[in-house]
C-alpha positions as CSV (number, residue, x, y, z in Angstrom):
1,X,15.4,8.5,-33.7
2,X,12.2,6.6,-32.9
3,X,12.6,3.3,-31.1
4,X,11.9,0.3,-33.3
5,X,8.6,-1.7,-32.7
6,X,10.8,-4.6,-31.5
7,X,12.3,-2.4,-28.8
8,X,8.9,-1.1,-27.8
9,X,7.6,-4.6,-27.3
10,X,10.7,-5.4,-25.2
11,X,10.0,-2.5,-23.0
12,X,6.2,-2.8,-22.6
13,X,5.0,-6.1,-21.2
14,X,2.6,-8.1,-23.4
15,X,-0.4,-8.4,-21.1
16,X,-4.1,-8.9,-21.5
17,X,-6.0,-5.7,-22.3
18,X,-8.1,-6.3,-19.2
19,X,-4.9,-5.9,-17.1
20,X,-4.3,-2.5,-18.6
21,X,-7.9,-1.5,-18.1
22,X,-7.7,-2.6,-14.5
23,X,-4.5,-0.6,-14.1
24,X,-6.2,2.5,-15.5
25,X,-9.0,2.1,-13.0
26,X,-6.5,1.7,-10.2
27,X,-4.7,4.9,-11.3
28,X,-8.0,6.8,-11.1
29,X,-8.7,5.4,-7.6
30,X,-5.3,6.2,-6.3
31,X,-5.6,9.7,-7.7
32,X,-8.2,10.3,-5.0
33,X,-6.3,8.4,-2.4
34,X,-3.3,10.6,-3.0
35,X,-5.4,13.6,-2.2
36,X,-6.0,12.3,1.4
37,X,-3.4,9.8,2.4
38,X,-0.5,12.1,3.1
39,X,-2.6,15.0,4.5
40,X,-5.1,13.2,6.7
41,X,-2.9,13.0,9.8
42,X,-1.9,16.7,9.4
43,X,-5.5,17.8,9.0
44,X,-7.0,15.9,11.8
45,X,-4.2,16.9,14.3
46,X,-3.6,20.5,13.3
47,X,-7.1,21.6,12.2
48,X,-9.7,19.3,13.7
49,X,-7.8,19.3,17.0
50,X,-7.3,15.6,17.7
51,X,-4.1,14.4,19.3
52,X,-1.5,12.5,17.4
53,X,-2.3,9.5,19.5
54,X,-6.0,9.7,18.8
55,X,-5.4,10.1,15.1
56,X,-3.1,7.1,15.1
57,X,-5.7,5.0,16.9
58,X,-8.4,6.2,14.5
59,X,-6.3,5.3,11.5
60,X,-5.3,2.0,13.0
61,X,-9.0,1.2,13.6
62,X,-9.4,0.8,9.9
63,X,-7.3,-2.4,10.3
64,X,-9.9,-3.9,12.6
65,X,-12.6,-3.8,9.9
66,X,-9.9,-4.4,7.3
67,X,-9.3,-7.9,8.8
68,X,-13.0,-8.6,8.4
69,X,-13.0,-7.2,4.9
70,X,-10.1,-9.2,3.8
71,X,-11.6,-12.4,5.2
72,X,-14.8,-11.7,3.3
73,X,-12.9,-10.5,0.3
74,X,-10.9,-13.7,-0.1
75,X,-14.0,-15.8,0.4
76,X,-16.1,-13.7,-1.9
77,X,-13.5,-13.6,-4.6
78,X,-13.3,-17.4,-4.7
79,X,-17.1,-17.8,-4.6
80,X,-19.4,-18.5,-7.6
81,X,-21.9,-15.8,-6.6
82,X,-19.6,-12.9,-5.9
83,X,-16.4,-13.7,-7.8
84,X,-13.6,-11.1,-8.4
85,X,-15.8,-8.6,-10.2
86,X,-18.8,-8.2,-7.8
87,X,-16.4,-8.2,-4.8
88,X,-14.5,-5.3,-6.3
89,X,-17.6,-3.4,-7.1
90,X,-18.9,-3.8,-3.5
91,X,-15.5,-2.6,-2.2
92,X,-15.5,0.6,-4.3
93,X,-19.0,1.5,-3.1
94,X,-18.1,1.1,0.6
95,X,-14.9,3.1,0.1
96,X,-16.7,6.0,-1.5
97,X,-19.2,6.0,1.4
98,X,-16.3,6.1,3.9
99,X,-14.7,9.1,2.1
100,X,-18.0,11.0,2.5
101,X,-18.0,10.3,6.3
102,X,-14.5,11.5,6.7
103,X,-15.3,14.7,4.7
104,X,-17.8,15.6,7.5
105,X,-15.8,14.4,10.5
106,X,-15.5,16.9,13.4
107,X,-14.8,14.6,16.3
108,X,-13.1,11.3,17.2
109,X,-16.1,8.9,17.1
110,X,-17.0,9.9,13.6
111,X,-13.3,9.8,12.6
112,X,-13.2,6.2,13.8
113,X,-16.5,5.4,12.0
114,X,-15.1,6.7,8.7
115,X,-12.0,4.7,9.1
116,X,-13.9,1.5,10.0
117,X,-15.8,1.8,6.7
118,X,-12.7,2.6,4.8
119,X,-10.9,-0.4,6.2
120,X,-13.8,-2.7,5.2
121,X,-13.8,-1.3,1.7
122,X,-10.0,-1.7,1.3
123,X,-10.2,-5.2,2.9
124,X,-12.7,-6.3,0.2
125,X,-10.7,-4.6,-2.6
126,X,-7.2,-6.1,-2.4
127,X,-7.9,-9.9,-2.6
128,X,-10.3,-9.3,-5.5
129,X,-8.0,-7.0,-7.6
130,X,-4.9,-9.0,-7.0
131,X,-6.6,-12.3,-7.8
132,X,-8.0,-10.8,-11.0
133,X,-4.4,-9.8,-12.1
134,X,-3.2,-13.3,-11.3
135,X,-6.1,-14.9,-13.3
136,X,-5.3,-12.8,-16.4
137,X,-1.5,-13.6,-16.5
138,X,0.9,-16.5,-16.8
139,X,3.6,-17.3,-14.2
140,X,6.2,-15.6,-16.5
141,X,4.1,-12.5,-16.9
142,X,3.0,-12.2,-13.3
143,X,5.8,-10.1,-11.7
144,X,5.6,-7.5,-14.5
145,X,1.8,-7.5,-14.4
146,X,1.9,-6.8,-10.7
147,X,4.5,-4.1,-11.3
148,X,2.3,-2.5,-14.0
149,X,-0.7,-2.3,-11.6
150,X,1.5,-1.0,-8.8
151,X,3.0,1.5,-11.3
152,X,-0.6,2.7,-12.0
153,X,-1.1,3.0,-8.2
154,X,2.0,5.1,-7.8
155,X,1.2,7.4,-10.8
156,X,-2.3,8.0,-9.5
157,X,-0.9,8.6,-6.0
158,X,1.7,11.0,-7.3
159,X,-0.8,13.0,-9.3
160,X,-3.1,13.1,-6.2
161,X,-0.3,14.3,-3.9
162,X,0.6,17.1,-6.4
163,X,-3.0,18.2,-7.0
164,X,-3.9,17.8,-3.3
165,X,-1.0,20.0,-2.3
166,X,-1.9,22.6,-4.9
167,X,-5.5,22.6,-3.7
168,X,-4.5,23.0,0.0
169,X,-2.1,25.8,-0.9
170,X,-4.8,27.6,-2.9
171,X,-7.8,27.1,-0.7
172,X,-6.7,25.5,2.6
173,X,-9.8,23.3,2.3
174,X,-8.7,19.8,3.4
175,X,-12.3,18.5,3.5
176,X,-12.7,18.8,-0.2
177,X,-9.9,16.2,-0.6
178,X,-12.1,13.5,0.9
179,X,-15.0,14.4,-1.4
180,X,-12.7,14.1,-4.4
181,X,-11.4,10.7,-3.0
182,X,-15.0,9.4,-2.9
183,X,-15.6,10.5,-6.5
184,X,-12.5,8.7,-7.7
185,X,-13.8,5.5,-6.2
186,X,-17.1,5.9,-8.1
187,X,-15.2,6.5,-11.3
188,X,-13.2,3.3,-10.7
189,X,-16.6,1.5,-10.1
190,X,-17.7,2.6,-13.5
191,X,-14.6,1.3,-15.2
192,X,-14.9,-2.1,-13.6
193,X,-18.7,-2.3,-14.3
194,X,-18.2,-1.4,-17.9
195,X,-15.0,-3.1,-18.9
196,X,-14.0,-5.9,-16.6
197,X,-15.8,-9.2,-16.9
198,X,-15.5,-12.0,-14.2
199,X,-12.0,-13.5,-14.4
200,X,-12.5,-16.5,-12.1
201,X,-12.9,-19.8,-13.8
202,X,-14.7,-22.5,-11.8
203,X,-14.2,-26.3,-12.0
204,X,-15.9,-29.3,-10.7
205,X,-13.9,-29.4,-7.5
206,X,-14.8,-25.8,-6.6
207,X,-17.2,-26.5,-3.7
208,X,-14.8,-28.7,-1.9
209,X,-11.9,-26.3,-2.4
210,X,-13.9,-23.3,-1.3
211,X,-15.0,-25.1,1.9
212,X,-11.5,-26.2,2.8
213,X,-9.8,-23.1,1.5
214,X,-9.0,-21.3,4.8
215,X,-7.9,-24.5,6.5
216,X,-5.5,-25.2,3.6
217,X,-4.1,-21.7,3.5
218,X,-3.6,-21.4,7.3
219,X,-2.0,-24.8,7.3
220,X,0.5,-23.9,4.6
221,X,3.9,-23.7,6.4
222,X,5.6,-21.6,3.7
223,X,2.8,-19.1,3.7
224,X,2.7,-18.7,7.5
225,X,6.5,-18.0,7.6
226,X,6.1,-15.4,4.9
227,X,3.3,-13.8,6.9
228,X,5.7,-13.0,9.7
229,X,8.0,-11.0,7.5
230,X,5.2,-9.4,5.5
231,X,3.8,-7.8,8.6
232,X,7.1,-6.0,9.1
233,X,7.0,-4.7,5.5
234,X,3.4,-3.4,5.8
235,X,4.2,-1.8,9.2
236,X,7.1,0.1,7.5
237,X,4.7,1.2,4.7
238,X,2.3,2.5,7.3
239,X,5.1,4.7,8.8
240,X,5.6,6.4,5.4
241,X,2.0,7.1,4.9
242,X,0.8,8.0,8.4
243,X,3.7,8.9,10.8
244,X,6.2,10.5,8.5
245,X,4.1,13.4,7.2
246,X,3.4,14.5,10.8
247,X,7.0,14.0,11.8
248,X,8.1,16.2,8.9
249,X,5.5,18.8,9.9
250,X,6.4,19.1,13.6
251,X,9.8,17.6,14.3
252,X,12.5,18.7,11.9
253,X,15.3,20.3,13.8
254,X,16.4,23.7,12.4
255,X,13.4,24.0,10.1
256,X,11.1,27.0,10.4
257,X,8.2,26.6,12.9
258,X,9.7,23.2,13.9
259,X,9.1,21.4,10.6
260,X,8.5,21.5,6.8
261,X,5.5,23.4,5.3
262,X,2.6,21.5,3.7
263,X,3.8,22.6,0.3
264,X,7.3,21.2,0.9
265,X,5.9,18.0,2.3
266,X,3.7,17.7,-0.9
267,X,6.8,18.2,-3.0
268,X,8.8,15.6,-1.1
269,X,6.1,12.9,-1.3
270,X,5.6,13.7,-4.9
271,X,9.3,13.0,-5.4
272,X,8.8,9.7,-3.5
273,X,5.9,8.6,-5.8
274,X,7.7,9.8,-9.0
275,X,10.8,7.7,-8.1
276,X,8.5,4.7,-7.4
277,X,6.7,5.2,-10.7
278,X,9.9,5.5,-12.8
279,X,11.6,2.5,-11.1
280,X,8.7,0.1,-10.6
281,X,9.1,-1.8,-13.9
282,X,12.9,-1.7,-14.2
283,X,13.3,-3.0,-10.6
284,X,10.7,-5.7,-11.2
285,X,12.6,-6.9,-14.2
286,X,15.9,-6.8,-12.4
287,X,14.6,-8.8,-9.5
288,X,13.1,-11.4,-11.7
289,X,16.6,-13.1,-11.9
290,X,16.5,-13.8,-8.2
291,X,14.2,-15.9,-6.0
292,X,11.3,-14.1,-4.4
293,X,12.9,-14.3,-0.9
294,X,16.1,-12.8,-2.3
295,X,14.2,-10.0,-3.9
296,X,12.5,-9.3,-0.6
297,X,15.8,-9.2,1.3
298,X,17.0,-6.6,-1.2
299,X,13.9,-4.5,-0.3
300,X,14.4,-5.0,3.4
301,X,18.0,-3.6,3.2
302,X,16.7,-0.6,1.4
303,X,14.1,0.0,4.1
304,X,16.9,0.0,6.7
305,X,18.9,2.6,4.8
306,X,15.8,4.8,4.2
307,X,14.8,4.9,7.9
308,X,18.4,5.8,8.9
309,X,18.2,8.7,6.5
310,X,14.9,9.8,8.0
311,X,16.6,9.9,11.4
312,X,19.4,12.0,9.8
313,X,16.8,14.4,8.4
314,X,15.3,14.9,11.8
315,X,18.5,15.6,13.8
316,X,20.6,17.4,11.2
317,X,21.3,21.0,11.8
318,X,21.5,21.8,8.1
319,X,20.6,20.3,4.8
320,X,17.4,18.7,6.1
321,X,15.7,18.9,2.7
322,X,18.6,17.1,0.9
323,X,18.5,14.3,3.5
324,X,14.7,14.1,3.2
325,X,15.0,13.8,-0.6
326,X,17.5,11.0,-0.3
327,X,15.4,9.2,2.3
328,X,12.2,9.3,0.4
329,X,14.0,8.2,-2.8
330,X,15.5,5.1,-1.1
331,X,12.1,4.3,0.6
332,X,10.5,4.5,-2.9
333,X,13.0,1.9,-4.2
334,X,12.3,-0.3,-1.1
335,X,8.6,-0.1,-1.8
336,X,8.8,-1.0,-5.5
337,X,11.2,-3.9,-4.7
338,X,8.7,-5.3,-2.2
339,X,5.2,-5.0,-3.7
340,X,5.4,-7.1,-7.0
341,X,7.7,-9.7,-5.4
342,X,5.4,-10.2,-2.4
343,X,2.2,-10.7,-4.5
344,X,4.0,-13.0,-7.0
345,X,5.3,-15.1,-4.2
346,X,1.9,-15.6,-2.7
347,X,0.4,-16.5,-6.1
348,X,3.1,-19.1,-6.6
349,X,2.3,-20.7,-3.3
350,X,-1.5,-20.7,-3.9
351,X,-3.5,-23.5,-5.6
352,X,-5.3,-21.9,-8.5
353,X,-8.7,-22.5,-6.9
354,X,-7.6,-20.7,-3.7
355,X,-5.9,-17.6,-5.0
356,X,-8.5,-15.3,-3.4
357,X,-8.0,-16.9,0.0
358,X,-4.2,-16.9,-0.2
359,X,-4.2,-13.3,-1.4
360,X,-6.6,-12.4,1.4
361,X,-4.1,-13.7,3.9
362,X,-1.4,-11.7,2.2
363,X,-3.6,-8.7,2.4
364,X,-4.4,-9.4,6.1
365,X,-0.7,-8.5,6.7
366,X,-1.5,-5.0,5.5
367,X,-4.4,-4.8,8.0
368,X,-2.1,-6.0,10.8
369,X,0.7,-3.7,9.7
370,X,-1.6,-0.7,9.5
371,X,-3.1,-1.6,12.9
372,X,0.4,-1.6,14.5
373,X,2.0,1.3,12.6
374,X,-0.3,4.3,13.0
375,X,-1.1,3.9,16.7
376,X,2.6,3.2,17.5
377,X,3.8,6.1,15.4
378,X,1.2,8.4,16.8
379,X,2.1,7.4,20.4
380,X,5.8,8.0,19.6
381,X,5.2,11.5,18.3
382,X,3.5,12.5,21.6
383,X,6.8,11.6,23.5
384,X,10.0,13.4,24.1
385,X,12.2,14.5,21.2
386,X,14.8,11.8,22.1
387,X,12.2,9.1,21.6
388,X,10.7,10.7,18.5
389,X,14.0,10.9,16.7
390,X,15.4,7.6,18.0
391,X,12.3,5.8,16.8
392,X,13.6,5.8,13.2
393,X,16.8,4.0,14.2
394,X,14.8,1.4,16.1
395,X,12.6,0.8,13.1
396,X,15.7,0.5,10.9
397,X,17.2,-2.1,13.3
398,X,14.1,-4.2,13.2
399,X,14.8,-5.0,9.5
400,X,17.5,-7.4,10.7
401,X,14.7,-9.7,12.0
402,X,13.1,-9.6,8.6
403,X,16.3,-10.5,6.8
404,X,16.8,-13.5,9.1
405,X,13.3,-14.8,8.4
406,X,13.8,-14.3,4.6
407,X,17.0,-16.2,4.7
408,X,15.2,-19.1,6.4
409,X,12.4,-18.9,3.9
410,X,14.9,-18.9,1.0
411,X,16.4,-22.2,2.3
412,X,12.9,-23.7,2.4
413,X,12.3,-22.7,-1.2
414,X,15.5,-24.2,-2.3
415,X,14.7,-27.5,-0.7
416,X,11.1,-27.7,-1.9
């Protein structure tokens, strides 16, 4: 029996067509990113010959330029000349250029250079695209709108992981993945150029607001408290994307050759992305009944459980694949509980004229998290097995700090 039109409308959010177009573009962009994100650390350590520490430092270097990019991205997104659209187009061009550099990387300095350009492009990208989604939605639509765009990200990432794993299995050519990543950024550029007009609306108070924007945002007590816990979230995400693939490759006890094969890792992370894609919208709707801090506490608990399961995967004598499947499934739920709630919370805190700046600060947390995570994880993976395996328990324990901060933030929200 076909679902009635009423039930279809209840399932699919009623959003501006521009939000859906932007989501399609993000899917195409993340398709290319999925080709590289989970395989970059494996390629540069096991084929190029860089140490895990060097790769961690190189990946972390993108956060240095990412800080600059996010600062410029927030300012540009709120400016009359650049706005959301031009900032997004600039970000995509720079990201495509970075992918080309990484495709031709044979040593550490060029690896760092490519990551610096990638960090700059990503830094410019996030404030502009998140601000555009906020511009195009009402407060009641916002959590689901962010969930839809994150769903597009996850679907694109999943397809990229699947196709990237298949390409590596067939050809062993990791470098072609970076070329495809660059092409995906250019396709997204075309989508934005052709179909997304400027979403920012300017008023008479614009100049004053823009001049004071950073001072207002940095002086916002609620935002600064949120930044503390958001850095923890983004550090956790960086572990999934950078440290975990190499851990699965080289440090799984009882697995052949000391770890999982690239094909198995591809399948595991595909599962991770599929779970995220299937659960993104239902979890966003479920968490809508709670305050944003409560929703983020739910995510934090899931991160703790997921990291404990990663530890079990590494030390178990048998059943490693089953534990890995469970771990990545829980971490997918943790991710989809975090991303829409975090963006919606920041938009609720931000004055309408300063959305770009506030979302830039939100995005700066990603730069900081990815600055801390890959170098830390890379250093850990060069240590003894006791430290390597115990690391995941330490990360799980750190979630207690985040829960305490969120409890305090929740009290502040209730008293506002």
